N, C-alpha and C positions, 0 to 999 in steps of 0.2 A: 503494500501499498504505501500511496505519499503520503508523507504526514510533515504538518506543520504547526510548526512552534507557534506559532499567531493566532491558532485557529483550533483550537484541543478540543475531541468529543464534551458531550457532559457526561454527567458523573452524577450523579443525582441520587444522592439514598446511598449515595457506596463513605466507608474513613481510613480515610486514611491520618496512619502514624509516621512523623518525621523527628528524626533525632540534631541537634542540632539546628532545630526552628529559627532559633531567634535573630543569628545573623548569617550575614557572610552569602554561600548559594543555600543551605541551607535555606534559607527566610527567599529566597524566588522560592521554592521549590517548591514553599509553604504558601508561596503568592499565585503562583501559574493553577496547583489542583485548588484553591479553593477556587476561584475564576471558574471551576470546571463544575458546579453547584455543591459537591465533595464537601462533608464535613471533612474539617484537615486540625488530627489533636496534633500540639506544637509540642514535642516534647524540650524539657531542657533546667539547668538549678535552678537559676537563674530567674525570678517570681517579679521581679522591675524591669526585668531585658523581656521578660517573653512579653508582656505587657502590654512596653512598647514596638513587640514585631505586631505585637495585632490589631496594635492602632492604622499600626503602618498599613496593613495588610487590608486592613476593611475600611482607608483609607480611596484604594488601591480597587481595592473590587466592594461595593455596595452592597452587604445585605450580607457575607462571607463565612462561611462557618468556623468558626476556629477557636481551637478552648486550646489551656497548659495542661501538661503533667510535667508535672517535677517530677527531675528526671539523671540517676547521677550514674550513668554509666561505671566510675574508676570504683564505688562504690556496689559492690558486686554482691552480696549480700542484703541492697537495700531493692536489687531487682524484680524478685518478687513478688512481694506487695504489689511494687510501684504498680504493672501492669491488673492488678486486682479491681480499678478502678476503669480497665476497660471495659466498656459490656460485647460488645464489638467491633472487627477488623478487616477489610476489604487484602492491606497492604501495610508494608511499614521501610518505611526508604532507610538506609543504616549508614545519616550518611556525617554525624557528628563528627569532629577531627579532630584531637588539641594541639598542634606544635609549639614543643619549648625549644627558644634557642639558647638558655644558659647551659654551661657549660655541664653544671654539675648535674651529675642523673639525678631524681627523684623519682623516687617512690611512694604507692597508695601505705592507705593503714595494711591494706591486707600484704603488705611485699613486694606487690608487684611494681615492676618500673612505670611514669604514668601514663606513659603514651602509647605506649601496647594493651596498658593496664585498657585503656577509658575508649579508644578505639576499638579494638581486634576483640578483648575479652569481652568488658565491657555486651559487645552488639551481640557476637556467639553468642554469654549466658537471656539475654534478652532474646533471640529467636526462640529460644529453648520454650519459653515463661508466654511467650506470644503462641504460643504451637498451635493451644487446642482451636486461639479462636479465627488463626489462617486455612485451617486442617480443610474447610468446607473453600476449595481456589481460590483462595491467596496468595503471594507475591510476596517474596521479601526483593526488598529492591538492594543492591552493596554499591553505597555511594567507593571511589578506592581512585586514586589520582598516578598519570605518568607516570610520576614518581617511581609507581614503582621501580619502575621497569628496570634501572640499573640498580634496587635491591640483593641481596643475597643475604635469606635467612641460611645460620646455622639451631639446624633442630632441637643441637646441645647446650643453642645458648638464644637460646629470642628472646628474651630478652637483654641484651646487651650485655650481659654483668662485665666481660674482659673488655669489651672495645669501644666502648658508651660514645657517641657522637654522636648530637641532635638532628642535625638534618638523615643523616644515619638511619640510627633506632625509629626515626618516624616512617621514611618511607620501608619501615621494615615491618612497620603496622598497617600499614596500608597495603602489600606490599600481600603480608597477612588478612586482612579483612577480603580481599579478591582471591584466594583462593579457598580463604573459610565459603564464598559465595558458591565459585567452580564444584567443591567440595557437598558442598549441600543440594548443589541438584544435577550428579551420582548416586544423593542416598537417596534423594525424594525418589526420584526415574526408579531403584531397583527396590524401593516401598511398594512403587505399583498408586500411588496418592496423588493429588490436584494441582500442588501449592509447587509454582514455581519458584524455580532463583535466577536470576536477573544483574547482570555486575555492571557498573552502565560507570565512567570516568570525566573528569569537564574538560580536559585539554586547557593551556591558557589562559587560569582566567584573573586577572589583575582590580585594585581595587580600582587606580586610576579610569578604567574601562568600563566601567560598572556608576548604572543613570543613581539618583538622588533618589533614598526610602527614609526621611530622613522621620525620627530621632535616630535611624537603625546606621542606616551611610548618609553621606551625606559632601556631595564634589564638588566639591571650588573652581572654578572657570583657571583656572592656574595646573591645577591637578591634572582638568578631560583637557586642557594644550601639552600636558608634557608626555601626556598617555598617546597622543597620535597615532604618534612610530608608532609602537609598537604595538596597536590595532591594527596593522599592515599581518601581524603572523598571530596574534593571540585578542583573548575577549574580554568583556565583560562575566560579571561573578553571573548576572541574571541570566547568559548564555549559557554558563562553565552547569546553570540547574536543568538545559532544555534534554540531557541524555534520562536525570534520573527523571524525568517527566515523564520521557517516553516511553524509560522499562514499565513507570507502573500501572500508564495506561493503553500502550497500542498492547491488540490482542495478539497479532500477526507477531508479537517480539518469543521463542521459545528460548523455553530452562536452560539457563547452562551461554547462555550467547552474552557477550560484550557491546556500549552501548558507549559509544563514544562522537567527538565533533568531527564533521565530515571531513574538511582541510587539515592533510595533516596531522592527525590525532588528536591536535589545537584548536583551530574554532571550527565554529563554523553552524549549521543542523546539524541533530545528532543520524547520525549509522550503525548498523553492526559493524563491527572491525570481529575480525576470525583471533579466537582465541589464543597465543602461540609461546613460544617457550615456557617460561616458568608456572605459566596459570596452564601451561598444556603435561605440567606433570604430574599424572599423578601420585606416582609414589608422593616425589613432594604432600599435595598436596595428602594425603591418609594420611601421613607423619603428622601435620599442622597438624588436622584437626584428635587424632590420638594426645597426642600434646595437654591440649588446650582443655579434652577436656577433663584427664589429671590436672592441669595448673585453679578449674574451677570447681572441679566437683558435681559436672554436669554435661550435660549431652540433646546439642538438639535432636525428638525426633519425633515424626511427623505418624501415622497410623494413614492406612489404605482407606477412604473417605471417596464414592463418585457423588455430584449433585446427583 
């Protein structure tokens, strides 16, 4: 089918959960999904920022059905009770991602490296507890990053205790997210259920190319002008949201497919990209799944159910 990012299909009556939906690409995923008539649940730790994001969405989308769910992905033990506030769900967008540029390695209260815990472990545990809500034909949409292409995972040291460096640790966490998504698809297929797991990445998305959404994001004239040259190869965060939105709404996308920007994987309308390289390494993905289940003490499981 021809996909038009500016003419999205209606999704009235459906409910979507977006982690990290109060800022950045996640905000635009929420805004665009809200424009379809769906109910969008914005999951984030900060209620004040969530309120500001919801106000910005309502200013752009009159009558938008948006609400906040307080969620801390770094606190793995809290996620089971967090999802008790949801009574239905058609898709979850595993979008939230934290990047720390500090040279010192930081850990959660559980002793996990903070970026790996938030970006990968938290979403793995979240999907475990969302499984009963998604089993009747739902979607798990996982947002990775093109920086994952340069990452290498050591299954014996997933949390970078031996060679921590912020950029490298972040890239590893995003690669882990994407590998989780493709392995989840394999397991869903084996179980014979109706849940679909789709991967996406936003390409190169810059604040200087992102339109203002006060008070969530305000772009000055100077920033806009300075960002114009980069616009030849990169894009704003509103465009970075397009692959995730298509992954939620496009019924033609199959489980295990990867959706990214059309132009060199960096900008443009979303298209299906080949799954290759490390993402096609089934042994690595299965090993990561096993290691993650051991670290978290849980494992996403879906029963086979047909509509």
